[in-house]
C-alpha positions as CSV (number, residue, x, y, z in Angstrom):
1,X,65.2,-28.5,-98.4
2,X,68.8,-27.6,-99.2
3,X,70.1,-24.7,-97.3
4,X,71.3,-23.2,-100.6
5,X,67.7,-22.9,-101.8
6,X,65.6,-19.9,-101.3
7,X,62.6,-20.9,-99.1
8,X,59.1,-20.2,-100.5
9,X,56.5,-18.6,-98.3
10,X,54.4,-21.4,-96.9
11,X,50.8,-21.5,-98.0
12,X,48.1,-21.1,-95.5
13,X,46.7,-24.2,-94.0
14,X,43.9,-25.8,-96.0
15,X,40.4,-25.9,-94.7
16,X,40.7,-29.7,-94.5
17,X,43.7,-29.3,-92.1
18,X,41.9,-26.7,-90.1
19,X,38.8,-28.9,-89.6
20,X,40.9,-32.0,-89.0
21,X,43.2,-30.5,-86.4
22,X,41.7,-32.3,-83.5
23,X,41.2,-35.5,-85.4
24,X,44.9,-36.3,-86.0
25,X,46.2,-39.7,-84.9
26,X,47.3,-38.5,-81.5
27,X,48.1,-41.7,-79.6
28,X,51.2,-42.0,-81.7
29,X,52.5,-38.7,-80.3
30,X,53.2,-38.2,-76.7
31,X,54.5,-35.3,-74.5
32,X,56.4,-35.8,-71.3
33,X,55.5,-34.7,-67.9
34,X,58.1,-32.4,-66.4
35,X,59.8,-32.8,-63.1
36,X,58.0,-29.6,-62.1
37,X,54.5,-31.1,-62.4
38,X,55.2,-34.8,-62.7
39,X,55.8,-36.0,-59.1
40,X,53.4,-38.9,-58.8
41,X,55.2,-40.0,-55.7
42,X,54.9,-42.6,-53.0
43,X,52.1,-42.5,-50.5
44,X,54.1,-40.3,-48.1
45,X,54.8,-37.8,-50.9
46,X,51.4,-37.8,-52.5
47,X,50.3,-34.6,-50.8
48,X,53.1,-32.5,-52.5
49,X,52.1,-32.8,-56.1
50,X,52.5,-29.6,-58.0
51,X,49.0,-29.7,-59.5
52,X,47.6,-29.8,-56.0
53,X,49.8,-27.4,-54.0
54,X,50.9,-25.0,-56.7
55,X,48.0,-24.5,-59.0
56,X,45.3,-24.1,-56.5
57,X,41.9,-23.0,-57.7
58,X,41.7,-22.4,-61.5
59,X,41.1,-18.7,-61.3
60,X,43.8,-17.9,-58.7
61,X,46.4,-15.3,-59.4
62,X,48.8,-16.5,-56.7
63,X,50.7,-19.7,-56.0
64,X,52.7,-20.5,-52.9
65,X,55.0,-23.3,-54.0
66,X,57.2,-24.2,-57.0
67,X,59.9,-26.6,-58.0
68,X,61.5,-24.5,-60.7
69,X,64.1,-22.4,-58.8
70,X,65.4,-25.3,-56.7
71,X,64.3,-28.5,-58.4
72,X,62.6,-29.3,-55.0
73,X,59.0,-28.6,-53.9
74,X,59.7,-25.4,-52.0
75,X,57.5,-22.5,-50.8
76,X,58.2,-19.4,-52.8
77,X,58.9,-17.5,-49.6
78,X,61.8,-19.9,-49.0
79,X,63.5,-19.3,-52.3
80,X,66.1,-16.4,-52.1
81,X,65.4,-15.0,-55.6
82,X,62.9,-12.7,-57.2
83,X,60.3,-14.8,-59.0
84,X,57.0,-13.8,-60.7
85,X,54.5,-16.4,-61.6
86,X,51.8,-15.7,-64.2
87,X,49.0,-18.2,-63.5
88,X,46.5,-19.8,-65.8
89,X,43.8,-17.8,-64.1
90,X,45.5,-14.5,-65.0
91,X,46.3,-15.7,-68.5
92,X,42.6,-16.5,-69.1
93,X,41.2,-13.4,-67.5
94,X,43.4,-11.1,-69.7
95,X,43.0,-13.3,-72.8
96,X,46.8,-13.5,-73.1
97,X,48.0,-15.0,-76.4
98,X,51.8,-14.4,-76.4
99,X,54.9,-14.0,-74.2
100,X,54.7,-10.2,-74.8
101,X,51.3,-10.3,-73.1
102,X,52.8,-12.2,-70.2
103,X,55.8,-9.9,-69.4
104,X,53.6,-6.8,-69.2
105,X,52.8,-7.9,-65.6
106,X,56.4,-9.0,-64.6
107,X,58.3,-6.2,-62.9
108,X,61.8,-5.7,-64.3
109,X,61.1,-7.4,-67.7
110,X,60.3,-5.8,-71.0
111,X,59.8,-7.3,-74.5
112,X,61.9,-6.1,-77.4
113,X,60.7,-6.3,-81.0
114,X,62.8,-9.3,-81.9
115,X,63.0,-8.2,-85.6
116,X,59.3,-9.1,-85.9
117,X,59.8,-12.9,-85.8
118,X,60.8,-13.9,-82.3
119,X,60.4,-13.5,-78.5
120,X,63.1,-11.2,-77.2
121,X,62.6,-10.4,-73.5
122,X,64.8,-7.9,-71.7
123,X,65.5,-9.2,-68.2
124,X,67.1,-6.8,-65.8
125,X,68.7,-5.0,-68.8
126,X,69.9,-8.1,-70.6
127,X,68.2,-8.9,-73.9
128,X,67.9,-12.6,-74.8
129,X,66.3,-14.8,-77.4
130,X,67.4,-18.1,-75.9
131,X,66.7,-18.0,-72.1
132,X,63.5,-19.9,-72.5
133,X,62.7,-23.2,-70.8
134,X,59.7,-25.6,-71.0
135,X,59.2,-27.7,-67.9
136,X,62.7,-26.9,-66.8
137,X,64.4,-27.9,-70.1
138,X,66.0,-25.6,-72.5
139,X,63.9,-24.3,-75.5
140,X,66.3,-21.8,-77.1
141,X,65.4,-21.4,-80.8
142,X,64.1,-18.0,-81.9
143,X,60.4,-18.1,-82.4
144,X,57.1,-16.8,-81.0
145,X,55.9,-19.1,-78.2
146,X,52.2,-19.6,-77.6
147,X,50.2,-20.1,-74.4
148,X,47.6,-22.7,-75.6
149,X,49.0,-25.5,-73.4
150,X,50.4,-23.5,-70.5
151,X,49.5,-24.0,-66.9
152,X,51.6,-21.1,-65.7
153,X,54.6,-19.1,-66.7
154,X,57.4,-18.6,-64.2
155,X,59.9,-15.7,-64.6
156,X,63.1,-16.0,-62.6
157,X,65.0,-12.8,-62.2
158,X,68.8,-12.7,-62.0
159,X,71.4,-15.3,-63.1
160,X,70.3,-18.9,-62.4
161,X,73.4,-20.8,-63.6
162,X,73.4,-23.2,-60.7
163,X,70.1,-24.8,-61.7
164,X,69.9,-24.0,-65.4
165,X,73.5,-23.8,-66.6
166,X,74.9,-21.4,-69.2
167,X,73.0,-18.2,-70.2
168,X,70.1,-16.9,-68.1
169,X,72.2,-13.7,-67.7
170,X,69.4,-11.5,-66.5
171,X,66.9,-14.2,-65.7
172,X,64.9,-16.7,-67.6
173,X,61.3,-17.7,-68.5
174,X,59.9,-21.2,-67.9
175,X,56.6,-22.5,-69.2
176,X,54.9,-25.2,-67.2
177,X,52.6,-27.1,-69.5
178,X,49.4,-29.0,-68.9
179,X,49.8,-32.7,-68.3
180,X,47.7,-35.8,-68.1
181,X,46.8,-35.8,-64.4
182,X,43.4,-37.4,-64.0
183,X,41.7,-34.0,-63.7
184,X,39.0,-34.8,-66.3
185,X,39.3,-31.3,-67.7
186,X,37.4,-30.8,-70.9
187,X,37.4,-27.3,-72.3
188,X,36.9,-25.5,-75.7
189,X,37.6,-21.8,-76.0
190,X,36.9,-19.5,-78.9
191,X,38.1,-16.0,-79.3
192,X,37.0,-13.4,-81.9
193,X,38.4,-9.9,-81.9
194,X,39.5,-6.8,-83.7
195,X,41.3,-7.2,-87.0
196,X,39.8,-10.6,-87.6
197,X,41.5,-12.2,-84.5
198,X,40.2,-15.8,-84.7
199,X,41.5,-18.3,-82.2
200,X,40.4,-21.7,-81.0
201,X,41.9,-23.8,-78.3
202,X,41.0,-27.1,-76.7
203,X,41.9,-29.1,-73.7
204,X,40.7,-32.7,-72.9
205,X,42.1,-34.7,-70.0
206,X,40.8,-38.3,-69.6
207,X,41.5,-41.0,-67.1
208,X,42.0,-44.2,-69.1
209,X,42.1,-46.1,-65.8
210,X,43.3,-45.6,-62.2
211,X,46.8,-45.9,-63.4
212,X,46.8,-44.2,-66.8
213,X,45.6,-40.8,-68.0
214,X,45.7,-39.1,-71.4
215,X,45.4,-35.4,-72.2
216,X,45.5,-33.4,-75.4
217,X,45.6,-29.6,-75.9
218,X,45.3,-28.0,-79.2
219,X,45.4,-24.6,-81.0
220,X,44.3,-23.0,-84.2
221,X,44.6,-19.3,-85.0
222,X,44.1,-17.2,-88.1
223,X,44.4,-13.5,-87.4
224,X,45.1,-10.2,-89.1
225,X,46.7,-7.2,-87.4
226,X,46.3,-3.6,-86.7
227,X,49.4,-3.2,-88.8
228,X,48.8,-3.1,-92.6
229,X,49.5,-6.5,-94.3
230,X,50.0,-8.2,-90.9
231,X,48.9,-11.8,-90.6
232,X,49.5,-14.8,-88.4
233,X,48.4,-18.4,-88.8
234,X,49.5,-21.0,-86.3
235,X,48.3,-24.4,-85.1
236,X,49.5,-26.9,-82.5
237,X,48.7,-30.1,-80.9
238,X,50.2,-31.5,-77.6
239,X,49.1,-34.9,-76.4
240,X,50.5,-36.3,-73.1
241,X,50.2,-39.7,-71.4
242,X,50.9,-40.5,-67.8
243,X,51.2,-44.0,-66.4
244,X,51.6,-45.1,-62.8
245,X,53.5,-48.4,-62.8
246,X,53.0,-48.6,-59.0
247,X,52.8,-46.4,-56.0
248,X,56.4,-45.4,-56.4
249,X,57.1,-45.2,-60.1
250,X,55.5,-43.0,-62.8
251,X,56.2,-42.8,-66.5
252,X,55.1,-39.9,-68.7
253,X,55.5,-39.4,-72.4
254,X,54.4,-36.7,-74.8
255,X,54.8,-34.9,-78.1
256,X,54.2,-31.4,-79.3
257,X,53.8,-30.2,-82.9
258,X,53.7,-26.4,-83.4
259,X,53.6,-24.4,-86.6
260,X,53.6,-20.6,-86.8
261,X,53.5,-18.6,-90.1
262,X,53.4,-14.8,-90.0
263,X,54.3,-11.5,-91.6
264,X,57.6,-10.0,-90.4
265,X,57.0,-6.4,-89.5
266,X,60.0,-4.3,-88.4
267,X,57.9,-1.1,-87.7
268,X,58.9,2.4,-88.6
269,X,62.1,4.5,-88.7
270,X,63.0,7.4,-86.5
271,X,63.4,11.2,-87.1
272,X,65.2,13.7,-84.8
273,X,65.5,11.2,-82.0
274,X,61.8,10.2,-82.0
275,X,59.6,7.7,-84.0
276,X,58.8,9.1,-87.4
277,X,55.2,10.5,-87.3
278,X,53.0,8.2,-89.2
279,X,49.8,6.2,-88.8
280,X,50.1,3.3,-86.4
281,X,49.1,0.9,-89.2
282,X,51.7,2.0,-91.8
283,X,54.0,-0.8,-93.0
284,X,57.4,0.0,-94.3
285,X,59.1,-2.4,-96.7
286,X,57.8,-5.2,-98.9
287,X,55.2,-7.2,-97.0
288,X,54.9,-10.0,-99.6
289,X,58.6,-10.8,-99.2
290,X,58.6,-10.3,-95.4
291,X,57.5,-13.5,-93.6
292,X,58.6,-16.1,-91.1
293,X,57.8,-19.6,-90.3
294,X,58.6,-21.9,-87.3
295,X,58.1,-25.6,-87.1
296,X,58.7,-27.4,-83.7
297,X,58.5,-31.1,-83.1
298,X,59.3,-32.2,-79.5
299,X,59.3,-35.6,-77.8
300,X,59.7,-35.9,-74.1
301,X,59.8,-38.8,-71.6
302,X,60.0,-38.7,-67.9
303,X,60.5,-41.3,-65.2
304,X,59.9,-40.5,-61.6
305,X,60.6,-43.0,-58.8
306,X,60.1,-42.4,-55.0
307,X,62.3,-44.4,-52.8
308,X,60.5,-43.5,-49.6
309,X,61.5,-41.3,-46.7
310,X,61.3,-38.3,-49.1
311,X,63.9,-39.5,-51.6
312,X,63.0,-39.2,-55.2
313,X,64.7,-39.7,-58.6
314,X,63.5,-37.9,-61.7
315,X,64.9,-38.5,-65.2
316,X,63.7,-36.4,-68.1
317,X,64.7,-36.7,-71.8
318,X,63.6,-34.2,-74.4
319,X,64.3,-34.4,-78.2
320,X,63.3,-31.3,-80.1
321,X,63.6,-30.6,-83.8
322,X,63.3,-26.9,-84.9
323,X,63.0,-25.4,-88.3
324,X,62.9,-21.6,-88.4
325,X,63.1,-19.3,-91.4
326,X,62.6,-15.5,-91.6
327,X,63.0,-13.0,-94.3
328,X,62.4,-9.2,-94.2
329,X,62.5,-6.3,-96.5
330,X,62.5,-3.5,-94.0
331,X,63.2,0.2,-93.3
332,X,66.5,1.8,-92.5
333,X,67.3,5.5,-91.9
334,X,65.0,8.4,-92.9
335,X,66.5,11.2,-94.9
336,X,64.6,14.4,-94.2
337,X,66.2,16.3,-97.1
338,X,65.0,13.8,-99.7
339,X,61.9,12.6,-97.7
340,X,63.2,9.1,-98.4
341,X,63.6,5.9,-96.2
342,X,66.3,3.4,-97.0
343,X,65.1,-0.2,-97.6
344,X,67.4,-3.2,-97.0
345,X,66.7,-7.0,-96.9
346,X,68.0,-10.3,-95.8
347,X,66.9,-13.8,-94.8
348,X,68.0,-16.5,-92.4
349,X,67.3,-20.2,-92.1
350,X,68.1,-22.0,-88.8
351,X,67.6,-25.7,-88.1
352,X,68.4,-27.2,-84.8
353,X,68.1,-30.6,-83.1
354,X,68.3,-30.6,-79.3
355,X,68.8,-33.8,-77.3
356,X,68.7,-33.2,-73.6
357,X,68.7,-35.3,-70.5
358,X,68.4,-34.4,-66.9
359,X,68.7,-36.6,-63.9
360,X,67.9,-35.3,-60.4
361,X,68.1,-37.1,-57.1
362,X,66.5,-35.3,-54.1
363,X,66.6,-36.6,-50.5
364,X,66.5,-35.3,-46.9
365,X,68.9,-35.8,-44.0
366,X,69.5,-34.6,-40.5
367,X,72.9,-33.7,-38.9
368,X,72.0,-33.2,-35.3
369,X,69.4,-30.5,-35.1
370,X,70.1,-29.2,-38.6
371,X,67.9,-30.4,-41.5
372,X,69.1,-30.8,-45.1
373,X,67.3,-31.2,-48.4
374,X,69.9,-32.3,-50.9
375,X,69.8,-32.2,-54.7
376,X,72.4,-34.1,-56.8
377,X,72.0,-33.8,-60.5
378,X,73.5,-34.4,-63.9
379,X,72.6,-32.9,-67.3
380,X,73.8,-34.0,-70.7
381,X,72.9,-32.0,-73.8
382,X,73.8,-32.1,-77.5
383,X,72.6,-29.3,-79.9
384,X,73.2,-29.5,-83.6
385,X,72.6,-26.3,-85.6
386,X,72.7,-25.2,-89.2
387,X,72.6,-21.5,-90.1
388,X,72.3,-20.1,-93.6
389,X,71.9,-16.4,-94.3
390,X,71.4,-14.5,-97.5
391,X,71.5,-10.7,-98.3
392,X,68.9,-9.0,-100.3
393,X,70.1,-7.2,-103.5
394,X,68.2,-4.5,-105.5
395,X,68.7,-4.9,-109.3
396,X,66.9,-1.6,-110.0
397,X,69.8,0.1,-108.3
398,X,72.6,-2.2,-109.4
399,X,73.7,-5.8,-109.6
400,X,75.4,-5.6,-106.2
401,X,73.3,-2.9,-104.6
402,X,72.2,-3.9,-101.1
403,X,69.7,-1.0,-100.5
404,X,67.2,1.1,-102.3
405,X,64.7,3.8,-101.1
406,X,61.0,4.6,-100.9
407,X,59.9,8.2,-101.1
408,X,57.2,9.2,-98.6
409,X,54.2,9.0,-98.5
410,X,54.8,5.8,-100.4
411,X,56.2,3.3,-97.8
412,X,55.8,0.0,-99.8
413,X,58.8,-1.1,-101.9
414,X,57.6,-2.4,-105.3
415,X,60.9,-3.2,-107.0
416,X,62.5,-6.6,-107.3
417,X,64.7,-8.1,-104.5
418,X,67.1,-10.9,-105.2
419,X,68.5,-13.0,-102.3
420,X,72.0,-14.5,-102.4
421,X,74.9,-14.8,-100.1
422,X,77.3,-11.9,-99.6
423,X,80.9,-12.4,-98.7
424,X,80.2,-12.3,-94.9
425,X,76.9,-14.2,-94.8
426,X,76.9,-17.3,-92.6
427,X,76.7,-20.9,-93.9
428,X,77.6,-22.8,-90.7
429,X,77.1,-26.1,-89.0
430,X,77.7,-26.2,-85.3
431,X,77.6,-28.8,-82.6
432,X,77.4,-27.8,-78.9
433,X,77.7,-30.3,-76.1
434,X,77.2,-29.9,-72.4
435,X,78.0,-32.2,-69.6
436,X,77.0,-30.8,-66.2
437,X,77.1,-31.9,-62.5
438,X,75.4,-30.0,-59.7
439,X,74.8,-30.3,-56.0
440,X,72.6,-28.2,-53.7
441,X,71.8,-28.2,-50.0
442,X,68.8,-26.5,-48.6
443,X,69.7,-26.1,-44.9
444,X,67.3,-25.5,-42.0
445,X,69.3,-24.4,-39.0
446,X,66.1,-23.5,-37.0
447,X,62.6,-22.4,-37.7
448,X,64.0,-18.9,-38.2
449,X,67.2,-19.5,-40.2
450,X,67.6,-21.3,-43.5
451,X,70.3,-21.3,-46.3
452,X,70.7,-22.6,-49.8
453,X,74.2,-23.5,-51.0
454,X,74.9,-24.9,-54.4
455,X,77.4,-25.2,-57.2
456,X,77.2,-26.4,-60.8
457,X,80.0,-27.4,-63.1
458,X,79.4,-27.3,-66.8
459,X,81.8,-28.6,-69.5
460,X,80.6,-26.8,-72.6
461,X,82.2,-27.6,-76.0
462,X,81.3,-26.0,-79.3
463,X,82.5,-26.8,-82.8
464,X,81.7,-24.7,-85.8
465,X,82.2,-25.7,-89.5
466,X,82.2,-22.8,-92.0
467,X,80.8,-24.3,-95.2
468,X,82.0,-21.2,-97.1
469,X,85.7,-21.9,-96.7
470,X,85.8,-25.3,-95.0
471,X,87.4,-23.9,-91.8
472,X,86.6,-25.2,-88.4
473,X,86.6,-23.5,-85.0
474,X,86.3,-25.0,-81.6
475,X,86.1,-23.8,-78.0
476,X,85.8,-25.3,-74.6
477,X,84.6,-23.7,-71.4
478,X,84.7,-24.9,-67.8
479,X,81.9,-23.1,-66.1
480,X,81.5,-23.0,-62.3
481,X,78.2,-21.4,-61.3
482,X,77.8,-21.0,-57.5
483,X,74.7,-20.0,-55.6
484,X,74.4,-18.9,-52.0
485,X,71.3,-17.6,-50.2
486,X,70.5,-16.9,-46.6
487,X,66.9,-16.7,-45.3
488,X,65.7,-15.3,-42.0
489,X,62.1,-15.9,-41.0
490,X,60.9,-13.8,-38.0
491,X,57.6,-15.5,-38.5
492,X,56.5,-18.5,-40.6
493,X,54.8,-16.4,-43.3
494,X,57.6,-13.8,-43.6
495,X,61.0,-14.2,-45.1
496,X,64.0,-11.9,-45.5
497,X,66.8,-13.1,-47.7
498,X,70.2,-12.3,-49.2
499,X,71.6,-14.1,-52.2
500,X,74.6,-14.2,-54.5
501,X,74.6,-16.0,-57.9
502,X,76.7,-16.2,-61.0
503,X,76.0,-17.3,-64.6
504,X,78.1,-17.4,-67.8
505,X,77.6,-16.9,-71.5
506,X,80.2,-18.7,-73.6
507,X,81.6,-17.1,-76.8
508,X,79.5,-19.5,-79.0
509,X,76.7,-17.1,-78.2
510,X,73.1,-17.7,-77.2
511,X,72.3,-19.1,-80.7
512,X,75.5,-21.1,-80.8
513,X,76.8,-19.5,-84.0
514,X,79.1,-16.7,-82.8
515,X,82.5,-18.3,-82.6
516,X,85.2,-16.5,-84.5
517,X,89.0,-17.0,-84.7
518,X,89.5,-13.9,-82.5
519,X,87.0,-14.7,-79.7
520,X,87.1,-18.5,-79.3
521,X,89.9,-18.4,-76.7
522,X,88.4,-15.6,-74.7
523,X,86.8,-16.3,-71.3
524,X,83.0,-16.4,-71.3
525,X,81.0,-13.3,-70.3
526,X,80.2,-13.3,-66.6
527,X,77.0,-12.1,-64.9
528,X,77.0,-11.6,-61.1
529,X,73.9,-10.8,-59.1
530,X,73.7,-9.6,-55.5
531,X,70.2,-9.4,-54.1
532,X,68.3,-8.8,-50.9
533,X,64.6,-9.2,-50.6
534,X,61.4,-9.8,-48.6
535,X,58.6,-12.3,-49.2
536,X,55.4,-12.1,-47.2
537,X,52.4,-14.4,-47.4
538,X,49.9,-11.9,-46.1
539,X,47.4,-14.7,-46.1
540,X,47.0,-18.1,-47.7
541,X,45.6,-16.2,-50.8
542,X,47.7,-13.1,-51.0
543,X,51.5,-12.7,-51.3
544,X,53.8,-9.6,-51.4
545,X,57.4,-9.5,-52.6
546,X,60.2,-6.9,-52.6
547,X,63.8,-7.2,-54.0
548,X,66.8,-4.9,-54.3
549,X,69.6,-6.0,-56.6
550,X,72.7,-5.2,-58.5
551,X,73.6,-7.2,-61.6
552,X,77.0,-6.8,-63.2
553,X,78.0,-7.9,-66.6
554,X,81.8,-8.4,-67.1
555,X,84.3,-10.0,-69.4
556,X,82.8,-8.1,-72.4
557,X,85.0,-8.2,-75.4
558,X,86.0,-5.0,-77.2
559,X,88.6,-4.2,-79.8
560,X,92.0,-3.2,-78.3
561,X,92.4,0.5,-79.4
562,X,96.2,0.0,-79.4
563,X,96.0,-3.2,-81.4
564,X,92.9,-3.7,-83.6
565,X,93.9,-7.3,-84.2
566,X,93.3,-8.1,-80.5
567,X,90.4,-8.0,-78.1
568,X,90.2,-6.7,-74.5
569,X,87.9,-8.0,-71.8
570,X,86.3,-5.1,-69.8
571,X,83.3,-4.5,-67.6
572,X,80.2,-4.2,-69.7
573,X,77.2,-2.9,-67.8
574,X,75.5,-2.6,-64.5
575,X,71.8,-2.6,-63.6
576,X,70.7,-1.7,-60.1
577,X,67.1,-1.8,-59.2
578,X,64.1,-2.5,-57.0
579,X,61.2,-4.8,-57.7
580,X,57.9,-5.0,-55.9
581,X,55.0,-7.4,-56.4
582,X,51.6,-8.3,-55.1
583,X,49.5,-11.2,-56.2
584,X,46.4,-12.9,-54.9
585,X,43.0,-12.1,-53.4
586,X,42.3,-9.0,-51.3
587,X,38.8,-10.3,-50.5
588,X,36.7,-13.2,-51.6
589,X,35.6,-11.2,-54.6
590,X,38.7,-9.1,-55.4
591,X,41.8,-10.5,-57.1
592,X,44.9,-8.4,-57.9
593,X,48.2,-8.7,-59.7
594,X,50.5,-5.7,-59.3
595,X,54.2,-4.9,-59.9
596,X,56.6,-2.0,-59.8
597,X,60.2,-1.9,-61.0
598,X,62.9,0.8,-60.7
599,X,65.9,0.1,-62.9
600,X,69.1,2.2,-63.0
601,X,71.2,1.0,-65.9
602,X,74.7,2.0,-67.1
603,X,77.0,1.1,-69.9
604,X,80.5,0.5,-68.5
605,X,82.4,-0.3,-71.7
606,X,85.2,2.2,-72.5
607,X,84.4,4.5,-75.4
608,X,81.8,7.0,-76.5
609,X,78.9,5.1,-74.9
610,X,80.4,4.7,-71.5
611,X,78.0,5.9,-68.9
612,X,74.9,5.8,-71.2
613,X,71.7,4.0,-70.2
614,X,70.9,0.6,-71.7
615,X,68.4,0.2,-74.5
616,X,64.7,-0.2,-73.6
617,X,65.3,-0.3,-69.9
618,X,62.8,2.1,-68.2
619,X,63.7,3.7,-64.9
620,X,60.2,3.3,-63.7
621,X,57.5,0.8,-64.8
622,X,54.3,-0.2,-63.1
623,X,51.4,-2.6,-63.8
624,X,48.2,-3.3,-62.0
625,X,45.3,-5.7,-62.8
626,X,42.1,-6.1,-60.7
627,X,39.3,-8.5,-61.1
628,X,36.2,-8.0,-59.0
629,X,33.3,-10.4,-59.0
630,X,30.0,-8.8,-58.0
631,X,28.1,-12.0,-58.1
632,X,29.0,-15.6,-58.9
633,X,27.9,-14.8,-62.5
634,X,29.2,-11.3,-63.1
635,X,32.7,-9.8,-62.8
636,X,34.8,-7.0,-64.2
637,X,38.5,-6.5,-64.7
638,X,40.5,-3.2,-64.9
639,X,44.2,-2.8,-65.4
640,X,46.8,-0.2,-66.0
641,X,50.4,-0.3,-67.4
642,X,52.9,2.6,-67.1
643,X,56.4,2.8,-68.5
644,X,58.9,5.7,-68.4
645,X,60.4,6.9,-71.7
646,X,63.3,4.7,-72.8
647,X,66.3,4.9,-75.1
648,X,66.1,2.5,-78.0
649,X,69.8,1.5,-77.8
650,X,72.9,2.2,-75.9
651,X,73.9,5.1,-78.1
652,X,71.0,6.9,-76.5
653,X,70.2,8.6,-79.8
654,X,66.5,7.7,-80.1
655,X,63.8,7.8,-77.4
656,X,60.5,6.0,-77.1
657,X,58.1,8.2,-75.1
658,X,56.5,7.2,-71.8
659,X,53.0,5.8,-71.8
660,X,50.1,4.8,-69.7
661,X,47.7,2.1,-71.0
662,X,44.4,0.9,-69.5
663,X,42.7,-2.5,-70.1
664,X,39.3,-3.7,-69.1
665,X,37.2,-6.8,-69.1
666,X,33.7,-8.1,-68.3
667,X,33.0,-11.7,-67.3
668,X,29.7,-13.5,-67.3
669,X,29.1,-17.0,-66.3
670,X,26.0,-18.3,-68.1
671,X,26.2,-21.5,-66.1
672,X,29.0,-23.6,-64.5
673,X,29.9,-24.9,-68.0
674,X,29.6,-21.7,-70.1
675,X,31.6,-18.5,-69.6
676,X,31.6,-15.3,-71.7
677,X,34.2,-12.6,-71.4
678,X,34.9,-9.3,-73.2
679,X,38.4,-7.9,-73.1
680,X,39.2,-4.4,-74.2
681,X,43.0,-3.7,-74.5
682,X,44.2,-0.1,-74.6
683,X,40.8,1.1,-73.4
684,X,41.5,4.9,-74.1
685,X,43.2,4.3,-77.4
686,X,46.6,5.6,-76.2
687,X,49.2,6.1,-78.9
688,X,52.6,4.8,-77.9
689,X,55.4,2.5,-79.1
690,X,55.5,-0.9,-77.6
691,X,59.0,-2.0,-78.5
692,X,62.0,-1.6,-80.9
693,X,64.8,-3.5,-82.4
694,X,67.1,-0.7,-83.5
695,X,67.0,3.1,-84.0
696,X,65.3,2.6,-87.3
697,X,62.9,-0.3,-86.4
698,X,60.3,1.0,-83.9
699,X,57.0,-0.8,-83.5
700,X,53.8,1.2,-82.8
701,X,51.6,-0.3,-80.2
702,X,48.1,-1.6,-80.9
703,X,45.2,0.9,-80.8
704,X,42.1,0.0,-78.9
705,X,41.4,-3.8,-79.5
706,X,38.4,-5.8,-78.5
707,X,38.3,-9.6,-77.9
708,X,35.1,-11.7,-77.2
709,X,35.7,-15.1,-75.7
710,X,33.5,-18.1,-75.2
711,X,34.7,-20.9,-72.9
712,X,32.9,-24.2,-72.7
713,X,33.5,-26.9,-70.1
714,X,32.1,-30.4,-70.6
């Protein structure tokens, strides 16, 4: 499809496609095992496989080890960084279906509206649509990610530039996916719920032989919404193949195809600094012209070789082809005098092809009585992107009119909307290339004292071609991202740590399309995190964490008030906070996941907003989920989520009220192979606003919702 053509809303999948989803020719499509879960090592390393030491029992809410933050198999208590892990057990027990569901239980992280078409987490005050990784590899296109193939979700707080490179300003989210691992898992799950929520997922792992295993996960969903006109249809398939060439070498391959089609809903406008009073189902705009689709095709291949004596080489390659389009006819400001709401429109098409390769060598050494675990790595990436944007025009008002109005109580715009490019709309082609080298040393001075020292160098080059005028822009950045952490362990299960990390965001922007003639020569934005914390494995099934941090954003570009043709780099913002977490089992029958965050945010850019709070960053937020099993067959869940009132944006003009929401669940195991569960979200039907994109786009939260799930194991 030419980027000059207006995309047509995709038709819903045919019944034949739905019924044939799991019968596709899958062996031609293979998904790679990540370095995080691959590790089929030599005999002496065989006991450190992630699926053995990290995942634990299926229903567990706690893990004790991970490879994400260090690229080495490390106990979480020995990682000097705040990390929250949402396990498969918690995902299943809460019937989570989205990343927004996940971050409710991650202290210090909120989810913005994302214009109704993308995940947009706010990590320690920094909103991002690109700081997503899958098995440690960048997954940075704007779309809604699903959990159908997820083993766990790891949220790293604070800049992680030494391991992950550019971006990750306030943190990042990494999905660890299910892989062919000889587990012989065979599951089918069906969910039916409020507003015609219909969702089917499948997972089959099969040992082809002692040296080869095949696994396939799949998804189909067709659901409506508590919001009028809301609809989502998505399907996906993710086969993986793992092959052991010998005791030392493992190959893994895979493929994922994912499709998501949905209504784009920007919510409701504001009035007198609060959300405009209206029913929580009321849609503003033109729903038939407000839609988004995402298509993702990703191939990955991983080779792991264990040299012996703990040395290991992992090489992972990922090629991903993304096709993302969104269009919305949405509300603007409300005029109380006329009782009218402004309506505007635009669309945007993004295609991106990512080719990424990571090579990591890990090995151990001794210098006298001091132990070292070394990481030496290299990363090569190429990202090719096309962006094409069009503005919506309203012929009923005038040939070049870019807005119209609806008069309340009518909220649906019925007039024609014509999409074409305005003078400032983007029609760009960009190529971003990264070459990185990094080295890290995990040092053990004694059983009580450890340290992590590392540094990464990235050469980041971006070239942008403007199809509108034929001009080209280029920029190059040399990014040096250090990491230093000191750990003191008064006892084996208790760690106290201090850390210092830096990450950078180049002027190409998180979506690689922000280069301009005025900003291309500016230094990248800089994010510096200072943190002290505590991690305590209370038992082998229960862990507690605490962190105190200060995150500064600097090198923010503003217009020079004395020379509007130039820009100045100034301090941008500061977030200081406390994060507390508790995860695991209090007793054999009682599991818990709890978190608390205090965030003190401040704009530090000169001007009218200096000293204001950041948008959608609550001072206090709290979450608690309990599962208690009365018998091996019967269990219940009860959870609560609280959030202080927040300003929508840094102008602090509009506020979203505070709220407390309760959730509940009942679990019944018919037999070892059949499980039923009933989830009730927003048990007491609390009216609140879940998120926002701007002062005029505020999204009401869902009223009480019920989901009935059936899980079959074969």
